[in-house]
N, C-alpha and C positions, 0 to 999 in steps of 0.2 A: 505494500499501499504506500501511496505516495501522497504529500501534503502539499497544496496546491493553494496559492493566493485566488480570492474571487472577489467579484465586485458585489455589493450589498444586492442588487438586482438578481444576479445568480444565486445567492445564498438565499434570499428571499423566495425565489421561485420553487427552490427545492424544498424551503419550510413549508410553502403552501400546500405542495403536494403531498408531502411524507408525514409531518409532524404529527403526532399523536393527539395534542390538544393546545397547542400555540400557533397564532398567526404570525406575520411577517412583522419586522421591527421597523420603526421610521427611520432610524440613523444608526451608525455605526463608527467606530474606528477603524475597527478591520475586520476582515472575513476570510476564512480559510476553508478549502475542500480537501475530501480525501477522495483519491482515485484509486481505482483497483481495476487491472487489466483496461486502462483507460476510459473506464466509465466511473462517473461522480457517484460515490457512495454514502458520502456524510459531508455535512456542513458545520461550522461553529461561526457564530457570531459573537463580537465583543463591543462594548459602547461603555458610556458614561453611566454610573449607577442611577437607576431609576429612582430611588430613596434621596431626596434632596441632602439629607443630612450626611449623606455617603459620598455625595457628590464634591469631594474636596481637591480634585486635580490628580490625585495619587492613588485613586482606587479605580481598578478597572473589573467590569461587570460582564461576565460571559453570560449573554443573555439567550442563546440557543444554542443548542447541540442536537442535532437531528441526522441519524444513520440508519440507513435501509437494514432491515432483518438480515441475519446470516453474515454478518461481519465482526466476527469476535475482538475485542480489544479496540474498536475502531473509536468509540467514544471517550477512551482513556487516553489514545492518542491524539485526538484533536484536543481535549481538555489539556494536557500536559504542553502541549505547543503553544495553545494561546497562552498559559501562565509563562512559558519561557519567553514568549515575545513581547507579551506585557511587562514583564522585567527588565527586559532589554532597551523597553521604550520610556524605562525609568519610572514605572508605576510599584508603588510599595506595596500594594495591597490588590489581590486578584479573588473575585467573590464570584459565586453563582448560587442558584435556587434549584431546589427540587420540590417537587409536590410529596406530602409526607406518604402519600401513596406509593411512591417510587421508593426502590430500593437503594438506591446512593451507590451500587457497586462500582461503578465506572470510577467515580470519585473516590471510593475507599481503596480502590487498585492503585492511586496514585499518591495516596497518604495525605488525601485531602480532609481536613477537620470539619465536620458540623459544629457551628458555633452558635447557631441559635435559632428557637423555633420563631417563626414570623406567621403574623395573625394576618388574615386578609386585610385589605386596606383600600381605600378610594384614591387612586393617583390623581384624580382629576384636579387640577390646579389652573386657576384664572391666566386666560391667555397662551394655555400650553394645548396644543395637539393630543386629544384623548378619545380613544375608541374603547370602550369596555369589552372584555371577553369573559367568559364564565369561568376561565380558569382563575382569574383575580379574587374569585369569592373563596377560593381553597387555602386551607394551613400549609404552610412551606417551610422548608429548613434551608439557612443559609449555609454555606460550605466556605472556607478560607483555602485556598491553594497556597501551599507554602514552598519555600525553598527546594525542600528535598522531594517536590511532587514530579514523580517522573514514573512512567509505568515499569514494572517489575522485568518485562521483556526488553527494557534499554537499559536496565544496571549494569 
């Protein structure tokens, strides 16, 4: 499998077609794809944190990770590379979220730490674009990706 850079439109198109519960994102810092035999099998999108109190210029949020079934370790590979690139760009903190109904196994595989439970919240703010998604009404976990976050297969 090979990591490739993607434009936001390419990543969003993949998310629209294949993500179980999330829709496309409005903006990003960067997006990556994962190719297998020349075919795009996964994407990840990193952006500023949605939570305004976390948006300090030094925190990067991985907003989407979407991988086609049958590609073991693909999520972990994308997450680890997003963390690595974010740190190379100067971000001091890299975070992401999972629904409580999701296992978090890809994050555990790269030694990410579940740092807190996050209650559902209304992100609508005056003057900001907002489109409500049902997934916003679910409880989530926030994960911190640390310096040692690297897939076991790459150690």
